[in-house]
N, C-alpha and C positions, 0 to 999 in steps of 0.2 A: 181814453187809453185802451189800446188793443190787448185782448187777452189771448195768450198763446194757445193754439189748438194742438192738444197732445196727439190727436189722430193724424193731423197733417204732418207733424214732426216725425211720427212713426213711418208714415208713407214715404217721406223724404229719405229717412235712413234706410228703408228697405230698397228704395230705388237706387240709392248710392251704393248699397252693398251689392246689388245685382250688377251695377255698372262695373264695380271693382272686380267682381268675379269674371265678367265678360272680358275685361282687359287682360287679366291673368290668363284666361283661356285663349285669348288672342296670341299671347306669347307662345303658349304651348302649341297652338296650331301652326304658327310660323316655323317653329322648330321641327314639327312633324313634317311639314311640307318640304323643308330642306332635305330631310332624310329620304322622303319618298321619291324626290327627284334625283337623288344621287346614289341610292342603294342598289341600283342595277349595274353599277360599274365594277370592274375587276371580276372577282369570283367569290366563292365561299371561302371562309377561313377554316383552317384545319379543325378548330373546335366546333364550328357549325356542322362540319361533315360528320363529326362524332355524334352530335345531337341528332342529326338526320338518320344516321345508322341506328342509333338506339330507339328512335321514334318508330322504326319499322319492327322493333322487337319489344313492345311495351311490357313492362313488368312493374312491380311495386318498388323496385330499387335497381340501381346500377352501381358498378364498382366506383366510379368517379364522382357520383353525385346522386341526390334523391330523384324521384320520378317526375316531378312537376314539369320541368323544362322539356324533356322529351315528349311528354304528353301533349303539351301545347304545340310543339313542333309537329306532332302527328296530325293535329287538327289542321295546321297549316298545309301539310302535305295533302290531306284529303280535299281541302278547298282549292288550293292554288297549284298543286303539283310541285315540281322542282323549280321554284321561282324565287329569285333573290329578293325582289321587292315584296312578294307575297309572304314568304317565310319570315322576313325581317319586320313585317308589319306589326306583329305583337310586341316586339321590342320598342318600336316607335310609339305605340299606344302606351306602353308602360312608362316610358320616359315622359311623355306628355302628361300622363296622370300624376306623376311625381311632381311635376311643376305646378299643376293645379292644386294638389294637396298642400304643397308648401305655401302657396298663397292663402289657402284656407286656414292653415295653422297660424299664419301671421295675423289674419283677421280675428281669429279666436283669442289671440294674445293681446288684442286691442289696437292692432295696427290699422292705419287708414290706407288710402289708395297708394300713396307714395311707398309706404312700407311693404305692402303686398306686391307691388310691381318690382320693387327692389329685390326682395327675396326670390321671387319667381325668376327674374332676369339673371340673378347670380347662379341659381341652379342650372338655368338654360345655357350658361356659358362656362360651367365648370368642366374640367377635363373628363372625369369618368362618366358623368351623365351624358355628355356629348358622345363619347365612345359607345355607350350602351345603345344609342339609337342607330348605330351603323352596323351592328352585328347582333346575331341572336345568341345571347349568352345568359347563363343562369344568374350572373351578377345583376343583370337588368331587372329581373323580377325581385331579386333579393333587395335591391335598392328601394323598390316600391313598397315592399312589405315593411321595411324598417321605417320608412316615411309615414306610412299609414299607422303603424303602431304608435309613433310619436304623436300623431294627430289625435288618436283615440285617448292616449294618456293625458294630453292637454284637455280634452273634453271631460275626462274623468275628474281631473283636479279642479277644473273650472266650475263644473256643475255639482260636484260632490255626489254624483249619481253612480253608485257602484255597478250598475248594470253595464257600464262601458267595459267592464272586465270581460264580458262575453265577446265583444268585438275584438278586444286585445288578444284574447285566447285564440279566436279563430284565425287572426292574422299571424300569430306565433306558430300555430299548427301548420298553416300553409307555408310559412317561412321555413319550417323544419323539413317540409317536403321539397324545398327549393335549393337551399344551401346550408350546410351544417354550421357555418361560421356564425349563424344567427344565435348559436348557443352563447356566444360572448355578449350579445345584446341582451339575452335573457339574464345573464349574470348582472348586467348593468341595471336591468329593471328590478331584480330582486334586491341588489345592493342599494339601489336608489330608494327603494321602499324602506329598507332598514335605516338608512341615514337621513330620512326626512319624515315629515308628518304623515306621509303616505303609509307608514308602517301600520297604521290602524286598520288598513284594508286586509291585513292578514287574518283578521277576525271576521271578515265578511264572507258569507256564503257565495256571493257573486264572484269573488276572487277565486275561490276554489272551484266554482263552476267553470270559470274561464280556463283554469288549469286543466280541468277535465276535458273541455272542448279541444284544447291544444293537444293533449295526449291522445284523444280519440282520433283526431285527424292524422296524427303522426303514427298511430298504431300499425297500419299495414306495412309501412316502411320499416318500422322496428322489428316486426315479425320477419320480414325479408332478411334483415341484417342477422337476426338470430339464426335463421335457416342457413345462411351463408357464412357463418362464423365471424360476423362483424368484419367482413372483408373490406368495407369502406374505411374502417379505422386503420387497417394495415396500409391501405392505399394512401390515406392522408398522412400517416407517419412517414411513408416513403417519399411522398412529394415534398413534405416539409423539410426533411433531411436534405433532399436534392436542392431545394430552393436556398437553404442556408449555405450549403456547400458551394453553390454557384454564385452566391452573393446577391440573390434576388431580394433578400430582406434588408439589404443595405439602403440607407437613405429613407428610413421609415418616416422620420419627422419631417424631412424635406418634402416627401410626397404628400403630406397633409396640406401643403400650401400649393404645390404645382400640379398635382394630379387629382386629388379629392375635391379641390375647391378652385375658384377663380382667385388667382394670386392677389389681385388688387382688392379683393373683398376680405382679406385676412382681418382687418380691424372689425369687420361686421360680425364674423363668427366668434372672434375672441370676446367681443362685447356681449354677444349672446350668451356665451358660456358663463362669463362673470355675472351677468344679470340673472341667469337661472340659479346659480349657486347662492346668490344673495337674496333670492326671493323665497320666502317661507312656503308659499303655496306651490311653486313650480320647481323647487330645489331638486326633486326627484329626477327631472330631465337633465340637469347638469351632471349628476352622477351616472346617468344612462350614457353619457359621452365619456366621462373620465375613466370609469371602470373598464370598458372595452379598450380604450386607448392604452391604459397601463398593461392590460393583459396581452394585447397584441405586441406592444413594444418589448415587454419582458420575454414573451414567447417567440420573438423574432418573426412576427407575421409580416406579410407583404404590405406595402404602403397603401394599396387601394382597398384593403379589407374594411377600413373604417369609413369609407366615403359616404355610406348611407346614413351616418350619424350627423351629417352636417346640415341637412335641410332644416332641422328643428333649431339649430344654432343660428342659421341665417334668419329664420323667422323672428326669433327674439331679438337678435341684433338689429334687424331692420326696424322693429318697433322702437328700440332704444334710440337708434339713429334718427328716426323720424321726429321723435320728441326733442332730441338735441338740436337738430337744425331748425326746428320751429322756434326755438328760443333765441336764435341768432337774428341780427339785423338783416334786412333784405339783401343787401349787397354781399355780406359774408355768406348768407345762406345760398345764394345763387352760385357763388364761387366754389363753395364746398361741394354742392351737388354737381356742378359742372366738372370739377376735377375727378370726383368719384366715378361718375357715370362714363366719363371719357376713358378712365383707366380700365373700368370693367369691360367696356366695349372693345378697347384695344386688345386686351388679353383674350377676350372672347373671339375676336377675329383671328388671332394667332392660333387658338385652340381649334377652331373650325378648319383653318387652312392646314393644320397639322394632322387632324384626325379624320375629317370628312373628305371623301373623294370628290371634291368640288369640280375638278377639271379632268377630262379624259386625256388631255395632252397639254404640253407646254410647261412653263416654269413652275406653275402652281402644282401640277401633278408631280414634277420632278422633286420639288421640295417635300411633298408629303411622302413619297416613296423613299426618299433618302433618310428621313427622320422618323418614320413610323414603321416599325417592324411588323405590326399587325397587318397593315395594308400589303406589305410585300408577301406575307403568307397567303394572300388571297389569289396569287398569280401562279399559274402553271398546272393546276389540277387537271384541266381538260386535256392538256398536252401529255401529261403523265399517263392518263387512261388511254389516249390515242396511241402512244408508244407501246404500251402493254399489248393492246389489240394488234398492232402491226407485228410485234414479235410472235404473238400467238399464230397469226396468219402465215408467218414465214416457216413455221414448224412443219415437218412431214405429217402426213395424214394420220399415221398411227400414233404420233405424240399428241396431236390436237384432240384425238378421241378421249384422252385421259389427262387433261391438263388442268392445273389449279394455279391460282395467283396467290402467293403468300407475301404478306406485307409486314413491314417492320414497325409501323406506328398507326395510331388511330386516324390520322389525317388521310393516309394512303388507303386504309380500310374503308373509310367513308367515301372517298373518291371513287374507288372501284365499285363499291356497292351502289352508290347513288347515280354516278355518271356512267358506269360500265354497261348497264343494260342497252344503251344506245349502240354499243359495239358487240352485244351478245356475249359479254364476258361472264364467267361464272362468279358466284359469290366469293368474296375474298376470304382467305384463311388468315386469321390473326390471333395472336396470343396476348394481345394488349387489352387491358381493362375488361369490360363486359363481354367483348368478343371471345375471350378465353373461356368464359362460362358456357358459351354456345357450342363449344367443341369443334372437332374437325369433321370434314365431310365423309360420307359413306356412299359409295366406295371411295377409298382414298386414291387421290391422283398419283400417277406414276411419273409425271413430268410436272415440274414446278417453275413458274416464272416468279422469280424472287426480287422484290422491290424493297428498298430501304435498309439493306444490310451491307456491311463492308465485305470485301472479297475474303478477308480473313475469317469472318464469322460464317459466311456462306460455305466456304470450303470445310470448315470445322463441323458444321451441323448437317450439311447435305452432301449427297454424292454427285460426282461428275458435273461440277459447275463450270459453265463457260459464259464469258461476257457476251451479252446479246444486244445491249443498247445502253443509252444514257438518259438520265432524268434531268430535265432542265426546262427552260422556257425560251421561246423565240425572242422575247424582249430583253433577254440578258439580265433580268432582275436576280440579284443574289438573295436567296432565302434559304430556309432550312433544307428544303428538298434539293435544290440545285447545288448547295455547298456541302452538306453533310451526307446526303444519300444520292450521289450522282450516277451510280451504276445499277444496271438491271441485268440479272443473270438468268440463265436457263439451267436448272439442276434436276437431278434425280430425286428420289424420295429421301427422307431423313436417314441418317446412319443408324438410328435405333428405331424400333417399332413405333408406330404412331402413338399408341397409348403412353409409352414411356417418354417420347418426345413431348407430348402435350403436358404431361405431369410435371416435367422439369423445366419448362420454358415459359411459364406465366410471367407477364411483364406488366409493370405499372407505368403510367405516364405516356 
């Protein structure tokens, strides 16, 4: 009779684990390659232009968001210059890492190869994660921090080693420097501790050490907020009121299925949630989803705010699903797996066609531009800057000597600042978000090229306004700039002195 060799079994398990990790990494690399091959199409999104502008004026805080994302974008600027692919590379890396971490979570929860590949594939084909690889957004990094925190919590609960609180605290701290909505996740963590066996960690010095690490990392931004009268709180209140008034918070529950996740994988994350809530060891993670869900729903948050909570549910759901299909007869197992993966793949193909600029021309491009407003917002910025430069060049010499470009929103400000140097345009004058904090130029221009304001507003605020040109794009794509801000004016200075004008015209959003 042969005696089992424990060492041989361990080696086999280790080899299998490495193979599983490599397969998950393979999914992440394929997704990254798709983005790297397509991210050079169209142009920058208006949000990316704001990040690029703020990246050139680094500080410990900004009106619209914490400092982490502009800081990373500054690194991109230093390495790649103004490059679509280069500046979006960090978003691609963050999305790829989120896929890998999801696979690792699944393995920690006891999932084998099928479970790990399933969870990774679902994240790779869910709406918001796919979008995050196409643009440089703070939600991309926020998604990664939430996923990492969930992984560290699983390690904490699995090993009973309280030192994991230090990793959790560091991730929370970086998360607070990335996007303030992580506070809802923090509420989920604390609430999950109170409502599960994890409440015992409140007595652990490592827990309070993790709290200290998080607060220490967040401290510079907090000090910045104090110095600026918690201006970001006022901004967020304004944006939230605007979103609610415009109906952007409608369909919150629907968005959990069609934006935050792969629609066909709904049984997976629902099973994961139920499994977490029924598991004494891991119940904390169930509450880490439920509490933010309730807070966002009651507070009328936008649907995508909760997207980063789903990788942990996919992980546990994939483990449960793997064990369930293993109990089926071979024929039934193959049928269930075939239907599930066919559905996930079909929805994934739809999401990629909708969100990723797969084609530069033809029906696929037309489909994406028709149904994806974010892609439409990437078109026309170069032409806007070129039109402004042409208007500047058409002015008499005495006006060109003291001309400024005043813009109405942060996309226009970023476009003129980032793309304008090619046409020797001056720095834009903007009263929106952090640009308002930077003030107006000295000496003040006597002639203004005004972009992004209606005729009524321009005449009310400035002197001697004349229509000088139009803002649009040669492709005829309808977006915010071509539809809502079509006219460009040449005006004299404000009707009130610049200090008074600046004091009364701060804008959010």
